[in-house]
N, C-alpha and C positions, 0 to 999 in steps of 0.2 A: 866635212862635218861628220862626226862619228857619234851622232845622237839620234834617238828615236824622234821622228817627225810625225805629228798627228794633227789633222784638221778636225775641229770640233765646233759645236754651236757656241756662239758668244754667250757668256754667262755674266751675271751681276759682278762677280769677283774680278772680271777682266777689265772693268772700266778705267781704273787708274792706269794700267798699261796701255790700253787703247788710246786714251787721251794723251798720254806722253808721246806715243808713237806718232799720232796725228799732228800734234804740236810741232814736233821735230821735223816732220816731213813738209808741212804746209805753212809754217809761220814765215819763213823766208820768202815765200811767194805771195804773202798777204792773204792767204786763203784758209787759215786755221779757223775752225768753226766753234770750238769749245765743247765742253761736255754736254750741255743741254741740247744743242743741235745734233750732235752725234747720237745721243740717246733717242732723240725723236726719230731719226732715220731708222735706227734699229727697231724701235717700238712699232714703226709702220709695217715692218715685215721681219719679225724675229727669226723666221725659218729660213731666211736668206742671208743671214749675217754670221760670220765664222771667225775664229782665230786659228792660227797655226802655232803649235807648240814645238819647240826644239828642246828635247829633254824636258826639264822642269820650267823652262822659260817661255813666256808668251813672246813669240818671235815676229808676229805680224797679225794682220786682221783684214777682213773684207766686209764692207757694208754694202748691201744691194737691196733694192726695193722695186716692186712693180711700178711702172709708170707708162703713160701713153708714149708711143714713139715720138721722137724729136722733142721730148720734154725732159726736164731734169730738175733736181731740187734747187730752190732759191737759197743761196748762201746767206742772205740777209734775214731769213725767217727760220725759226726752229720747227714749225709745224709743216706737215706734208699734207697738202689738200687733196691729193688724189691717191692716197695710200690704198684704197679699196679697189683700185683698178684691177680688172680681171687679167689672168695670164695672157701673155702675148709678147710683152717686152719687159725684160728684167734689166733695170739700170744699175750698173756697177758704180756706186757713188764714190767709194774709197777702197783702195787696196794699198797697204803699206807693209813693208818688211823692215825690221830694225836695221840700221845702217851697217853694223858689223856682221850681219848675216845675209846681206844681199849677194846676188850672183851664186847662190847655192841651191836654187830650184824651189825655194819656199813659195814664191809668188806663183810659180807654175802649179804647185800643189793646190793653192787657194783657187786659182782660176779653173783648174780641172774640176775641183769639187763644186764650184759655183756653176760651171757648165752642166754638170750632172744634175744639180738641183734645178736649174732652169728647165732642162729636158723633162725631169720628173713632174714639174709643175705644169708643163704644157706650153712653156714659152717658146716662141719662134725666133726671137732675137735677144741679144744682149747689147746694151748700149752703154756709153760712158762719155765723159768729157775729158779729153786728154789735156793736161795742164803742164806747165813747166818744161816744154820741149819734149814731151813723151810721145808725140804722134808717131814717130818712127818705131818706137818700142811696140806700140799697139798695132801698127800696120803689120809688123812682123808676126803678130799673133792672129792675123786674119781680120782685124777691124778695118773698116773703110770709112774715110772721112766724109762727112756731110757738111760742107762749108755753108756758112750763113745761118746756122741754127742758133749758135751762141753769139749774142751781141758782143761787139768788141769791148774788152775790158771787164765783162761780167765775171769771168772766171780767170782773170789775168789776161795779159796782152796777146798770148798765143794760143788761147783755148780753142779746141776743135771738138765738136760733137762727132762721135764715131759709133758704128754698130757693126755687128756681124750676125749671121744666122747661127742658131743653135743646131749643131749636127743632129740629124734625124736618129741616128743610132750611136751608141757609145763606142768610142775607140777603146782599146785595151785600157781599162782603168785599174790603177793600183789599189791595194787595200787601204783602208783608212789610216792604218799605222804602218809606217815604212821604216826601214833601217837605212840611213844614209851612210855611205862610205866615201871617204875622201881619197 
């Protein structure tokens, strides 16, 4: 990739791209939520939702919100009942990169930015629900499975709740704008 990569806050103008990316990533798994649900997740914690741009293109996004440990958004509901939960656990609800841009480090940029945000907020853990066979991917990034948290079938047949501690101090963090070289 020979384009400038930038992680920035999710803005109103990004919703068409975010909804399209989410639909493409999750429809085949039966987990696509639609615009209203996605916007409710972002509205619950706008300071923890970001997009990654590759050049002029919205290449991916991350939606995260504070929630109690071992809890996660109900896919059947658009509202988030515990959005005012104090810092401690930041739940990574969605992270998606456009299919043609995967395996180029864009998800790593989003995850690094989210981890820095969690640290700045005072969160001690980041959690997620691994779906579609992604448990190994998340394990390789330090997340540990907590079996039995997600009821069978609630987020798909192989969903696993996972979490990891937020590092106490930052590792070497790149600037917000990077120049990717292939």
